[in-house]
C-alpha positions as CSV (number, residue, x, y, z in Angstrom):
1,M,78.3,126.3,83.3
2,I,76.1,123.4,83.3
3,S,73.7,123.7,86.2
4,N,70.4,121.7,85.5
5,E,69.7,118.2,84.3
6,A,68.6,119.2,80.7
7,S,71.8,120.8,79.9
8,L,73.8,117.9,81.6
9,A,71.9,115.5,79.4
10,N,73.0,117.5,76.3
11,A,76.6,117.5,77.5
12,I,76.5,113.8,78.3
13,S,75.5,113.0,74.7
14,Q,78.5,114.8,73.4
15,I,80.8,113.6,76.1
16,A,79.7,109.9,75.3
17,G,80.6,110.4,71.6
18,S,84.3,111.3,72.3
19,P,86.8,108.6,72.3
20,M,89.0,110.7,74.6
21,I,88.2,113.6,77.2
22,G,90.1,115.8,79.4
23,L,89.1,115.5,83.0
24,D,89.6,117.6,86.2
25,T,87.8,118.4,89.4
26,E,87.8,121.4,91.9
27,F,87.1,120.4,95.5
28,R,87.5,121.5,99.0
29,R,89.2,119.5,101.9
30,E,90.3,122.1,104.3
31,D,87.9,121.3,107.2
32,T,86.8,117.7,106.2
33,Y,88.3,114.2,106.2
34,Y,86.6,113.4,102.8
35,S,87.0,115.7,99.8
36,Q,84.0,117.6,98.8
37,L,83.4,117.8,95.0
38,C,82.7,121.5,93.9
39,L,83.1,121.3,90.2
40,M,83.8,118.9,87.3
41,Q,85.7,120.2,84.1
42,I,85.5,117.9,81.0
43,S,86.9,118.6,77.6
44,T,86.5,117.1,74.2
45,R,88.4,118.1,71.1
46,N,86.0,121.0,70.5
47,R,84.1,121.8,73.6
48,I,84.6,122.4,77.4
49,F,81.9,121.4,79.9
50,L,82.0,122.9,83.5
51,I,79.5,120.8,85.5
52,D,78.1,122.3,88.6
53,N,77.5,119.1,90.7
54,L,76.2,121.3,93.6
55,A,73.3,122.3,91.5
56,I,72.8,118.8,90.0
57,P,72.8,116.3,92.8
58,D,72.3,113.2,90.6
59,L,75.6,112.6,88.6
60,A,74.8,109.0,87.9
61,P,74.1,109.3,84.3
62,L,77.4,111.1,83.7
63,F,79.4,108.5,85.5
64,E,77.7,105.7,83.5
65,V,79.5,107.3,80.5
66,L,82.8,108.0,82.3
67,A,82.8,104.3,83.3
68,N,83.2,103.4,79.4
69,P,86.5,101.4,79.3
70,R,86.9,102.4,75.7
71,Q,87.1,106.1,76.3
72,L,90.4,107.5,77.3
73,K,90.3,109.8,80.5
74,I,93.3,112.3,80.3
75,M,94.1,113.8,83.7
76,H,97.0,115.5,85.2
77,S,98.1,114.2,88.8
78,A,95.1,111.9,88.7
79,R,95.3,110.2,92.1
80,Q,93.5,112.7,94.1
81,D,90.8,113.3,91.4
82,L,90.3,109.5,91.1
83,E,90.1,109.2,94.8
84,L,87.5,111.9,95.0
85,L,85.3,110.4,92.2
86,L,85.2,107.1,94.0
87,Q,82.4,108.7,95.8
88,Y,80.3,108.5,92.7
89,A,81.9,105.5,90.9
90,D,82.2,101.8,92.2
91,D,85.9,101.6,90.9
92,P,88.5,104.0,89.7
93,L,87.9,105.4,86.3
94,Q,89.8,103.8,83.6
95,P,91.8,103.9,81.2
96,V,93.5,107.1,82.3
97,F,96.4,108.9,80.7
98,D,98.0,110.8,83.6
99,T,100.1,113.6,81.9
100,Q,102.2,113.9,85.1
101,I,103.3,110.2,85.1
102,A,104.1,110.6,81.4
103,A,106.1,113.7,81.9
104,A,108.1,111.9,84.7
105,C,108.8,109.0,82.3
106,L,110.5,111.5,80.0
107,G,112.7,113.1,82.7
108,N,110.5,115.6,84.4
109,D,110.0,116.1,88.2
110,L,107.5,113.6,89.5
111,Q,105.5,116.3,91.0
112,L,105.5,118.6,87.9
113,G,102.6,120.9,88.1
114,Y,100.0,121.3,85.3
115,S,100.7,124.9,84.6
116,T,104.5,124.3,84.3
117,L,103.9,121.4,81.8
118,V,101.4,123.6,79.7
119,E,104.1,126.3,79.5
120,Q,106.7,123.6,78.5
121,L,104.6,121.9,75.8
122,M,102.2,124.5,74.6
123,S,104.2,127.7,75.3
124,V,101.2,129.1,77.1
125,S,101.5,130.9,80.5
126,L,98.3,130.2,82.6
127,S,97.0,132.5,85.3
128,K,97.5,131.4,88.9
129,S,95.2,134.0,90.4
130,Q,92.5,131.4,91.5
131,T,94.8,128.7,93.0
132,R,93.3,129.2,96.5
133,T,89.8,130.1,95.3
134,Q,86.6,128.8,97.2
135,W,85.3,126.5,94.6
136,C,82.2,125.5,96.5
137,A,81.1,129.2,96.9
138,R,78.4,130.3,94.4
139,P,78.2,132.1,92.0
140,L,81.5,131.5,90.5
141,T,83.2,134.5,88.9
142,R,84.1,134.7,85.3
143,A,87.9,134.4,86.4
144,Q,87.1,131.3,88.3
145,L,85.3,129.8,85.3
146,D,88.1,130.6,82.9
147,Y,90.6,129.1,85.3
148,A,88.6,126.0,85.6
149,A,88.3,125.6,81.9
150,D,92.0,126.2,81.4
151,D,92.7,123.2,83.5
152,V,91.2,120.8,81.0
153,L,91.8,122.9,77.7
154,Y,95.4,121.6,77.0
155,L,95.0,118.0,78.3
156,I,94.3,116.4,74.9
157,P,96.9,118.2,72.9
158,M,99.5,117.5,75.7
159,M,98.7,113.9,75.8
160,E,99.4,113.6,72.1
161,R,102.7,115.2,72.5
162,L,103.7,113.2,75.4
163,Q,102.4,109.9,73.9
164,A,104.6,110.4,70.7
165,D,107.8,111.2,73.0
166,I,107.0,108.0,75.0
167,V,107.1,105.8,71.9
168,V,110.2,107.5,70.4
169,G,111.8,107.0,73.8
170,D,110.7,103.4,74.0
171,R,109.2,104.0,77.3
172,E,105.7,102.7,76.9
173,R,106.2,99.9,79.3
174,W,107.3,102.3,82.0
175,F,104.2,104.5,81.4
176,E,101.8,101.5,81.1
177,E,103.0,99.8,84.3
178,D,103.0,103.0,86.4
179,S,99.4,103.8,85.0
180,L,98.0,100.5,86.2
181,E,98.8,101.5,89.8
182,L,96.1,104.2,89.5
183,Y,93.5,101.5,89.0
184,D,94.1,99.6,92.3
185,R,91.4,100.5,94.8
186,K,93.7,99.9,97.6
187,L,95.6,103.0,96.6
188,Y,92.7,105.2,97.7
189,E,91.9,103.3,100.9
190,Q,93.0,104.9,104.3
191,D,93.7,101.8,106.4
192,D,93.0,102.2,110.0
193,E,95.4,99.4,110.9
194,T,98.4,101.1,109.1
195,A,97.5,104.7,110.2
196,W,100.3,104.9,112.7
197,R,102.9,104.7,109.9
198,R,101.7,108.2,108.9
199,V,102.3,109.7,112.3
200,K,105.2,112.0,112.5
201,G,107.7,110.6,115.2
202,A,106.6,107.0,114.8
203,G,110.1,106.1,114.0
204,K,111.6,106.8,117.5
205,L,109.3,104.6,119.3
206,E,110.3,101.2,120.6
207,A,108.2,98.0,119.8
208,K,105.7,98.2,122.7
209,Q,105.3,101.8,122.2
210,R,104.4,101.4,118.5
211,V,101.8,99.0,119.5
212,R,100.1,101.7,121.7
213,L,100.7,104.2,118.8
214,K,98.9,102.0,116.5
215,A,95.9,101.6,118.8
216,L,95.7,105.4,119.0
217,A,96.2,106.2,115.4
218,G,93.7,103.7,114.4
219,W,91.2,105.2,116.7
220,R,91.9,108.7,115.4
221,E,91.5,107.6,111.8
222,K,88.0,105.9,112.6
223,T,86.9,109.0,114.5
224,A,88.1,111.5,111.6
225,K,86.1,109.4,109.2
226,H,83.0,109.2,111.4
227,E,83.1,113.1,112.1
228,N,84.3,113.8,108.6
229,R,86.9,116.1,110.1
230,P,90.7,116.2,109.4
231,R,92.7,113.7,111.4
232,Q,94.9,116.7,112.8
233,W,91.7,118.3,114.2
234,I,90.8,115.2,116.2
235,V,94.2,115.0,117.9
236,R,97.6,116.1,116.5
237,D,100.4,113.8,115.9
238,A,102.7,114.9,118.7
239,P,100.1,114.1,121.5
240,L,99.7,110.6,120.1
241,V,103.4,109.9,120.2
242,E,103.7,111.2,123.7
243,L,100.7,109.2,124.9
244,A,102.4,106.1,123.3
245,L,105.4,106.9,125.4
246,R,103.5,107.6,128.6
247,N,101.1,104.7,128.4
248,P,98.3,106.3,130.4
249,E,95.9,104.1,132.3
250,K,93.5,106.7,133.7
251,T,92.2,110.2,132.8
252,E,94.4,111.9,135.2
253,D,97.4,110.4,133.3
254,L,96.3,112.3,130.1
255,T,96.8,115.8,131.6
256,G,99.9,117.8,130.8
257,V,100.3,116.6,127.4
258,K,101.5,119.4,124.9
259,H,98.9,120.1,122.2
260,L,96.1,118.1,124.0
261,P,94.0,120.9,125.4
262,T,91.3,120.4,128.2
263,G,88.5,120.5,125.4
264,K,90.0,117.5,123.6
265,L,90.5,115.7,126.8
266,R,86.8,116.0,127.6
267,R,85.8,115.0,124.3
268,Y,88.1,112.2,123.4
269,G,90.0,111.2,126.7
270,S,87.7,108.2,127.5
271,A,87.9,107.0,124.0
272,M,91.7,107.2,123.9
273,L,92.0,105.2,126.9
274,E,89.5,102.7,125.7
275,A,91.6,102.3,122.4
276,L,94.6,101.7,124.5
277,G,92.8,99.1,126.5
278,R,92.1,97.2,123.4
279,E,95.7,97.0,122.2
280,T,96.6,93.5,121.1
281,G,100.1,93.4,122.4
282,E,101.0,92.0,119.0
283,P,104.5,93.1,117.8
284,V,104.2,96.1,115.4
285,P,107.1,96.1,112.6
286,G,109.6,99.1,113.0
287,N,108.8,102.2,111.0
288,S,110.8,102.4,107.6
289,I,112.5,105.6,108.8
290,A,114.2,104.0,111.8
291,R,117.7,105.2,112.4
292,P,120.3,102.9,110.4
293,G,123.5,101.7,111.9
294,A,126.9,102.2,110.5
295,A,126.9,99.1,108.1
296,E,123.5,100.2,106.8
297,K,124.6,103.6,106.2
298,A,127.5,102.5,104.1
299,L,125.3,100.3,102.1
300,L,122.7,102.9,101.6
301,K,125.4,105.3,100.2
302,K,126.4,102.6,97.7
303,L,122.7,102.2,96.6
304,K,122.2,105.8,96.3
305,A,125.3,106.3,94.2
306,L,124.1,103.6,91.7
307,L,120.5,105.1,91.7
308,V,122.0,108.7,90.8
309,K,124.2,107.3,88.2
310,R,121.5,105.2,86.5
311,A,119.1,108.0,86.5
312,G,121.7,110.1,84.9
313,E,122.2,107.5,82.2
314,L,118.5,107.3,81.5
315,K,117.8,111.0,81.7
316,V,115.2,110.8,84.5
317,Q,114.8,112.0,88.1
318,P,116.2,109.3,90.6
319,E,112.9,109.3,92.5
320,L,111.2,107.7,89.5
321,L,113.5,104.6,89.6
322,A,113.8,104.3,93.6
323,G,112.5,106.2,96.6
324,R,114.3,106.7,99.9
325,R,112.2,104.0,101.5
326,D,113.0,101.5,98.7
327,L,116.8,102.0,99.4
328,Q,116.2,101.6,103.1
329,A,114.3,98.5,102.7
330,L,117.0,97.0,100.4
331,A,119.7,98.0,103.0
332,R,117.7,96.1,105.6
333,G,117.7,93.1,103.6
334,E,114.2,93.2,102.0
335,T,114.0,92.2,98.4
336,D,110.5,93.1,97.3
337,T,110.2,96.8,96.8
338,R,108.7,99.0,94.0
339,A,112.4,99.4,92.8
340,T,112.7,95.7,92.2
341,R,109.5,95.0,90.4
342,G,108.6,95.4,86.7
343,W,110.4,97.6,84.4
344,R,112.4,99.1,87.4
345,R,114.0,95.8,88.2
346,E,115.3,95.5,84.6
347,V,116.9,99.1,84.5
348,L,118.1,99.2,88.0
349,G,116.6,96.8,90.6
350,S,118.6,93.7,89.7
351,D,121.8,95.8,90.3
352,L,120.5,97.2,93.5
353,L,119.8,93.7,94.8
354,A,123.2,92.5,93.9
355,I,124.9,95.3,95.8
356,A,122.6,94.8,98.8
357,A,123.5,91.0,98.7
358,T,127.3,91.7,98.6
359,P,128.9,91.1,102.1
360,A,130.3,94.2,103.6
361,M,134.3,94.3,103.6
């Protein structure tokens, strides 16, 4: 394991000379808002480097190399890793070959795990013994180090297999367009203004209640970031929804809310009331999971039937072509969804729009 600046400098010289690398991270986020990097794994064709960032605080020289736009970074399920690495880089690393995205374009589940893909492509069964390990603890055991190394050992050969299959299947455009989404910095930003959309139960609220939920959820998001604690550790979703329904005006109005104990009231009660006092009163659009009417349900059924049929013809998972929220948006009359842009519009989106525009009989 690389744990000092001299060995890191030697590793960097080898990494810099490789046109492609495998890249993975181990991190912890159980009790924080922001992920904490615990270990970086990088592979070339003939070497694996396990970089102990806890022992080497300054990783700037390494990230200068990783920022090279001519070096391909091969990752699996890259989004979380790229978000974490933004703590060290100005922009998302690129170019990236995400083996999970590639596998999805070839018909696999969108959330296909690394070990499953390794077994599928390389006929190797990986150990899962360290899945829940404490990666920030030191020293790391031999079993932990072996597990971490395995996470990048197969990335380069799997990329070559997947890339060849994508070319044969004429799905380069699919893969390229979906990969471009990884480079959009907005993908990794948790917007305080839209935090209410991630609150469970938001869909049952009326317009004015959503305004209050927006104020409360925005306050919680800011507080979680400031304290670097999980948002559910600040205040859980259910109390936020109940407070949006109640519209409390003074401290006494906060009592008796389930999952909002006295300690939380003392610590955050005034701040929540202050957040509600700052609500703009501006309309907040309905949540995308609002309950549809009979006509909308019928249209959704038609849209889903076409989606399933087309996915079967293309031999991919339906979710790759369109998600539930895409179909719901189309059923409500919206026309700009992920399913109606780029390659998806050509293979499915145009037909979905035609069905959505057909008057109900």
